[in-house]
C-alpha positions as CSV (number, residue, x, y, z in Angstrom):
1,X,0.0,0.0,0.0
2,X,1.5,3.4,-1.0
3,X,2.6,5.6,1.9
4,X,0.4,8.7,2.4
5,X,3.0,11.1,3.7
6,X,6.8,11.5,3.7
7,X,9.6,14.0,4.1
8,X,13.0,14.5,2.7
9,X,15.9,17.0,2.6
10,X,19.1,17.5,0.6
11,X,21.9,20.0,1.0
12,X,21.9,20.8,-2.7
13,X,24.8,21.1,-5.0
14,X,26.5,24.3,-3.8
15,X,25.5,25.2,-0.3
16,X,28.1,24.2,2.4
17,X,25.4,23.1,5.0
18,X,21.8,22.3,5.1
19,X,19.9,25.2,6.6
20,X,16.5,23.6,6.0
21,X,14.5,21.4,8.4
22,X,11.3,19.5,8.0
23,X,8.8,17.5,10.1
24,X,6.2,14.9,9.2
25,X,4.1,13.4,12.0
26,X,0.6,12.2,12.6
27,X,-1.1,15.5,12.4
28,X,1.6,18.2,11.9
29,X,3.6,18.7,8.7
30,X,6.0,21.6,8.4
31,X,9.1,22.9,6.5
32,X,11.5,25.6,7.7
33,X,14.2,27.3,5.6
34,X,16.9,29.0,7.7
35,X,18.6,32.2,6.8
36,X,21.7,33.8,8.2
37,X,24.4,32.0,6.2
38,X,26.9,30.0,8.1
39,X,26.2,32.0,11.2
40,X,23.0,30.2,12.2
41,X,20.3,29.5,9.5
42,X,20.5,25.8,10.4
43,X,20.1,26.6,14.1
44,X,17.1,28.7,13.4
45,X,15.2,26.1,11.3
46,X,16.2,23.2,13.6
47,X,15.1,25.0,16.8
48,X,11.8,26.1,15.2
49,X,10.9,22.6,14.0
50,X,11.9,21.0,17.4
51,X,9.8,23.5,19.3
52,X,6.8,22.9,17.0
53,X,6.8,19.1,17.5
54,X,4.3,19.3,20.5
55,X,1.6,20.6,18.1
56,X,1.5,17.1,16.5
57,X,-1.6,15.9,18.3
58,X,-5.3,15.6,17.8
59,X,-7.5,18.7,18.1
60,X,-11.1,19.1,18.9
61,X,-11.6,21.7,16.2
62,X,-9.6,23.1,13.3
63,X,-9.9,26.6,14.8
64,X,-8.1,25.3,17.9
65,X,-5.4,23.8,15.7
66,X,-4.9,27.0,13.8
67,X,-4.6,29.1,16.9
68,X,-2.2,26.6,18.6
69,X,0.0,26.5,15.5
70,X,0.2,30.3,15.3
71,X,0.9,30.5,19.0
72,X,3.6,27.9,18.7
73,X,5.3,29.8,15.9
74,X,5.3,33.0,18.1
75,X,6.8,31.0,20.9
76,X,9.5,29.7,18.6
77,X,10.2,33.2,17.5
78,X,10.8,34.1,21.2
79,X,13.0,31.1,21.6
80,X,15.2,32.2,18.7
81,X,15.5,35.7,20.1
82,X,16.6,34.2,23.5
83,X,19.1,31.9,21.7
84,X,20.7,34.9,20.0
85,X,20.9,36.7,23.4
86,X,22.9,33.7,24.7
87,X,24.9,33.3,21.4
88,X,25.5,36.8,20.0
89,X,27.4,35.3,17.1
90,X,24.1,34.1,15.7
91,X,22.6,37.6,15.5
92,X,20.5,38.1,12.4
93,X,19.5,34.4,12.0
94,X,16.0,33.6,11.1
95,X,13.8,31.1,9.3
96,X,10.8,30.8,7.1
97,X,8.1,28.4,8.2
98,X,5.2,26.8,6.3
99,X,3.1,24.2,8.0
100,X,-0.3,22.5,8.3
101,X,-2.1,20.6,11.0
102,X,-4.7,18.1,9.7
103,X,-8.0,17.9,11.6
104,X,-10.2,15.4,9.8
105,X,-11.2,16.9,6.4
106,X,-9.7,20.3,7.1
107,X,-6.2,21.7,7.3
108,X,-5.1,24.5,9.6
109,X,-2.3,26.4,7.8
110,X,0.3,28.9,9.1
111,X,3.0,30.5,7.0
112,X,5.7,33.1,7.1
113,X,8.5,33.7,4.6
114,X,8.9,32.2,1.1
115,X,8.7,28.5,1.7
116,X,5.4,27.3,0.1
117,X,2.4,25.1,0.6
118,X,0.8,23.6,-2.6
119,X,-2.4,21.7,-3.0
120,X,-2.5,19.0,-5.6
121,X,-6.1,18.1,-6.4
122,X,-7.4,16.1,-9.4
123,X,-4.1,16.5,-11.3
124,X,-3.8,20.3,-10.8
125,X,-1.3,22.0,-8.5
126,X,-2.3,25.3,-6.8
127,X,0.0,27.5,-4.6
128,X,-1.9,28.1,-1.4
129,X,0.5,30.4,0.4
130,X,1.9,33.8,-0.8
131,X,5.6,34.6,-0.6
132,X,6.5,37.3,1.9
133,X,9.2,38.7,-0.3
134,X,10.0,42.1,-1.9
135,X,9.6,40.8,-5.4
136,X,6.1,39.4,-4.5
137,X,5.2,42.9,-3.4
138,X,6.3,44.1,-6.9
139,X,4.2,41.4,-8.5
140,X,1.2,42.2,-6.4
141,X,1.5,45.9,-7.3
142,X,1.8,45.1,-11.0
143,X,5.3,46.5,-11.3
144,X,6.8,43.2,-12.5
145,X,5.6,39.8,-13.8
146,X,6.1,36.5,-12.0
147,X,8.6,35.6,-14.7
148,X,10.6,38.7,-14.0
149,X,10.4,38.0,-10.2
150,X,12.1,34.7,-10.7
151,X,15.3,36.4,-12.0
152,X,15.0,39.7,-10.1
153,X,18.3,40.7,-8.3
154,X,16.4,41.3,-5.1
155,X,14.5,38.0,-5.1
156,X,16.4,36.9,-1.9
157,X,15.0,39.8,0.2
158,X,12.5,38.4,2.7
159,X,10.0,40.8,4.3
160,X,8.8,38.5,7.1
161,X,10.6,35.7,9.0
162,X,10.9,34.2,12.4
163,X,14.0,35.1,14.3
164,X,15.6,37.8,16.4
165,X,14.8,40.4,13.7
166,X,11.2,41.0,14.7
167,X,9.7,40.3,18.1
168,X,6.1,40.3,16.8
169,X,6.1,38.9,13.3
170,X,2.9,38.8,11.3
171,X,2.0,35.2,10.5
172,X,-0.5,34.2,7.8
173,X,-3.0,31.6,8.8
174,X,-6.1,30.1,7.3
175,X,-8.3,27.0,7.2
176,X,-8.6,25.0,4.0
177,X,-10.9,22.1,3.2
178,X,-9.3,18.8,2.4
179,X,-10.6,15.9,0.3
180,X,-9.7,12.3,-0.1
181,X,-7.2,12.1,-2.9
182,X,-5.6,15.5,-2.2
183,X,-1.9,15.7,-1.8
184,X,-0.3,18.7,0.0
185,X,3.3,19.7,-0.8
186,X,5.2,21.8,1.7
187,X,8.6,22.8,0.4
188,X,11.5,25.2,0.6
189,X,12.5,27.4,-2.3
190,X,15.1,24.8,-3.2
191,X,12.3,23.0,-4.9
192,X,9.9,25.7,-6.0
193,X,12.8,27.8,-7.4
194,X,14.1,25.1,-9.7
195,X,11.2,22.8,-10.6
196,X,8.2,24.5,-12.2
197,X,4.7,23.8,-10.9
198,X,3.6,21.8,-14.0
199,X,6.6,19.4,-13.5
200,X,5.8,19.0,-9.8
201,X,2.2,18.0,-10.7
202,X,3.5,15.5,-13.3
203,X,5.8,13.8,-10.8
204,X,3.0,13.6,-8.2
205,X,0.9,11.8,-10.8
206,X,3.8,9.5,-11.7
207,X,4.6,8.6,-8.1
208,X,1.5,7.8,-6.0
209,X,3.7,6.6,-3.1
210,X,4.7,9.7,-1.0
211,X,8.2,8.5,-0.3
212,X,8.8,7.8,-4.0
213,X,7.4,11.3,-4.9
214,X,9.7,13.0,-2.4
215,X,12.7,11.3,-3.8
216,X,11.7,12.0,-7.4
217,X,11.1,15.7,-6.7
218,X,14.5,16.1,-4.9
219,X,16.2,14.3,-7.8
220,X,14.4,16.6,-10.3
221,X,15.6,19.7,-8.4
222,X,19.2,18.4,-8.4
223,X,19.0,17.5,-12.0
224,X,18.0,21.1,-12.7
225,X,21.2,22.2,-10.9
226,X,19.6,23.2,-7.6
227,X,22.5,24.9,-5.7
228,X,20.2,25.6,-2.7
229,X,19.0,23.2,0.0
230,X,15.9,21.2,-1.0
231,X,13.4,20.1,1.6
232,X,9.8,19.0,1.2
233,X,7.0,17.2,3.0
234,X,4.2,15.5,1.1
235,X,0.9,14.9,2.9
236,X,-1.7,12.6,1.5
237,X,-5.4,12.7,2.4
238,X,-7.6,9.6,2.6
239,X,-10.7,8.6,4.6
240,X,-8.8,8.2,7.8
241,X,-8.7,11.0,10.3
242,X,-4.9,11.5,10.1
243,X,-2.1,11.3,7.5
244,X,0.3,9.6,9.8
245,X,3.7,8.4,8.7
246,X,5.1,5.2,10.2
247,X,6.7,7.3,12.9
248,X,7.2,11.1,13.2
249,X,10.4,12.1,11.4
250,X,12.6,15.2,11.2
251,X,14.8,15.9,8.3
252,X,17.5,18.4,7.5
253,X,19.2,20.3,10.3
254,X,16.5,19.3,12.8
255,X,17.5,15.6,12.4
256,X,21.1,16.4,13.6
257,X,22.5,17.4,17.0
258,X,22.2,21.1,17.5
259,X,25.5,23.0,17.1
260,X,26.1,26.7,17.5
261,X,29.5,26.6,15.9
262,X,29.8,28.1,12.4
263,X,29.8,25.5,9.7
264,X,32.5,25.0,7.1
265,X,32.4,27.6,4.3
266,X,32.8,25.2,1.5
267,X,32.3,21.5,0.8
268,X,33.5,19.4,-2.1
269,X,31.2,17.8,-4.6
270,X,31.3,14.0,-4.2
271,X,32.1,12.0,-7.3
272,X,29.0,9.8,-6.9
273,X,26.7,12.9,-6.7
274,X,28.4,14.5,-9.7
275,X,27.8,11.4,-11.8
276,X,24.1,11.2,-10.7
277,X,23.4,14.9,-11.0
278,X,26.0,16.6,-13.3
279,X,26.7,20.2,-12.6
280,X,24.8,22.6,-14.9
281,X,25.4,26.4,-15.4
282,X,23.0,27.9,-12.8
283,X,22.9,31.2,-11.0
284,X,24.0,30.5,-7.4
285,X,21.3,32.1,-5.2
286,X,22.3,34.9,-2.8
287,X,21.8,34.1,0.8
288,X,18.3,35.1,1.8
289,X,18.1,37.9,4.3
290,X,15.4,39.8,6.1
291,X,14.7,43.5,5.7
292,X,12.2,45.4,7.9
293,X,8.8,45.8,6.3
294,X,8.9,49.6,6.6
295,X,7.4,52.0,4.1
296,X,10.8,53.9,3.9
297,X,12.7,50.7,3.0
298,X,10.0,49.6,0.5
299,X,10.2,53.1,-1.1
300,X,14.0,52.7,-1.3
301,X,13.8,49.3,-3.0
302,X,11.1,50.4,-5.4
303,X,13.1,53.4,-6.3
304,X,16.1,51.2,-6.9
305,X,14.0,48.9,-9.0
306,X,12.7,51.8,-11.1
307,X,16.3,52.9,-11.7
308,X,17.2,49.4,-12.8
309,X,14.2,49.4,-15.2
310,X,15.4,52.8,-16.6
311,X,18.9,51.4,-17.1
312,X,17.5,48.3,-18.8
313,X,15.3,50.4,-21.1
314,X,18.3,52.6,-22.0
315,X,20.4,49.5,-22.8
316,X,17.6,48.0,-24.9
317,X,17.0,51.3,-26.7
318,X,20.7,51.7,-27.5
319,X,20.9,48.1,-28.6
320,X,17.8,48.6,-30.8
321,X,19.2,51.8,-32.4
322,X,22.5,49.9,-33.1
323,X,20.6,47.0,-34.7
324,X,18.5,49.3,-36.8
325,X,21.6,51.3,-37.8
326,X,23.3,48.1,-38.9
327,X,20.3,47.0,-40.9
328,X,20.0,50.4,-42.6
329,X,23.8,50.4,-43.3
330,X,23.5,47.0,-44.8
331,X,20.5,47.9,-46.9
332,X,22.3,51.1,-48.1
333,X,25.5,49.2,-49.0
334,X,23.4,46.6,-50.8
335,X,21.5,49.2,-52.8
336,X,24.8,51.0,-53.7
337,X,26.1,47.7,-55.0
338,X,23.0,47.2,-57.2
339,X,23.6,50.6,-58.7
340,X,27.0,49.5,-59.9
341,X,25.4,46.9,-62.2
342,X,24.0,47.4,-65.8
343,X,22.0,45.5,-68.2
344,X,20.2,45.9,-71.6
345,X,16.5,45.6,-71.8
346,X,13.3,47.1,-73.1
347,X,11.8,50.5,-72.2
348,X,8.6,51.6,-74.0
349,X,9.3,49.5,-77.0
350,X,12.9,50.6,-77.4
351,X,16.2,49.1,-76.4
352,X,17.7,50.8,-73.4
353,X,20.6,50.5,-70.9
354,X,19.4,50.0,-67.3
355,X,21.3,50.8,-64.2
356,X,20.8,48.4,-61.3
357,X,19.6,44.8,-61.2
358,X,16.4,43.2,-62.5
359,X,14.9,42.3,-59.1
360,X,12.4,44.3,-57.2
361,X,11.9,44.7,-53.4
362,X,8.1,44.5,-53.2
363,X,6.7,47.3,-55.3
364,X,10.1,49.1,-55.4
365,X,12.3,48.4,-58.5
366,X,16.1,48.1,-58.1
367,X,16.8,49.5,-61.6
368,X,16.1,52.5,-63.7
369,X,16.7,53.6,-67.4
370,X,20.2,55.0,-67.7
371,X,20.2,55.5,-71.5
372,X,17.7,55.1,-74.3
373,X,19.3,53.8,-77.5
374,X,16.7,54.9,-80.0
375,X,16.6,51.4,-81.4
376,X,13.1,50.1,-81.9
377,X,12.6,46.5,-80.6
378,X,10.6,45.5,-83.6
379,X,13.6,46.4,-85.9
380,X,15.7,43.7,-84.4
381,X,16.0,40.1,-85.6
382,X,13.9,37.6,-83.8
383,X,16.9,36.2,-81.9
384,X,18.2,39.6,-80.8
385,X,14.7,40.7,-79.9
386,X,14.2,37.7,-77.6
387,X,17.6,38.3,-76.0
388,X,16.8,41.9,-75.2
389,X,13.3,41.0,-73.9
390,X,15.0,38.6,-71.5
391,X,17.5,41.3,-70.7
392,X,21.3,41.0,-71.3
393,X,23.6,41.4,-68.4
394,X,26.6,43.6,-68.8
395,X,29.9,43.5,-66.8
396,X,29.9,47.3,-66.5
397,X,28.6,50.4,-68.3
398,X,31.2,50.2,-71.1
399,X,30.1,46.6,-71.7
400,X,26.4,47.7,-71.9
401,X,27.3,50.4,-74.4
402,X,29.2,47.8,-76.5
403,X,26.1,45.6,-76.6
404,X,24.0,48.6,-77.9
405,X,26.6,49.2,-80.6
406,X,26.5,45.6,-81.7
407,X,22.8,45.8,-82.0
408,X,23.1,48.9,-84.2
409,X,25.6,47.2,-86.4
410,X,23.0,44.4,-86.8
411,X,20.6,46.9,-88.3
412,X,23.0,48.2,-90.9
């Protein structure tokens, strides 16, 4: 029988340590993506997941579950602040968190940051959460498209996280109905940033077993070059009241002993991993960092983005002018070449010398009468008349004039 739920985590192909953590239990399913570089992102995500584990229990109502999950996240935020007070070297650490608690046929959801919760239902994948990032603000305001957001230089700026950066963070929460056959995907941006939603949906269809699906999605992310940590939890829904795994599991940093020492700045790529997932040219993501969600800072970022757009428009405009200039120059040079050619043909029933070539560009001829010879076409022999009607190419003007003289000699 396929497993309903599973969790998995991978350090990725470039990062020196795994700053992600995940949890899959009987009722609680959550992913946290730490930030703070080598100074403590792994600590932040691990502490948060470990402090949320007590929420993995039955609830009398989904409202109770939602309130408890949000309260637990705020308590975790306080614990992170206290940890930084005891370990000042971890200042600035934080973590995103996206999680759900299943209560029968409903899901209590809580979310902060840019990890995501997706709902797969009847073959279609829908993003349930909204990223708390600067670029999402730009998308929401219509300043940029989602496609532009994916490559925006400020895409690593988070506007909301748990950590010592904000004592009262705003946490999104909601209640969503669940149906038998649904599959919920909770993931860090190591997956959502490197595997598009249509491909995630395809792999969920191909792998009805949750453990197989987790493995396939991580492999897909690595095959696409994922330099970032990749962590996800899949939650299946059936007729039973819970989506329990065989035993509650933690993955990523939360599965390891907690260490407050900075991690190594660099790790080598193992040969086995290189053979399974060859390196591809990808943009290494900048370390995510939190910025205060203040109007002044938002105005500064928006102004910077406007300047970037102006620079981009100027670059495109200059490039377009250069391309148009090159095309015009090429056309002019081509036209000048055509005007160095001559041929003998017919103009209003008379033999004439034409300057140019016989072809036209649309309605525009590339030749004009240079000299009318005064020789009537009808006075020529049948052979010569046919040659002139078909036009006679000349090497140059002197050659064209020589052809005219030979035709006059034929008349004598």
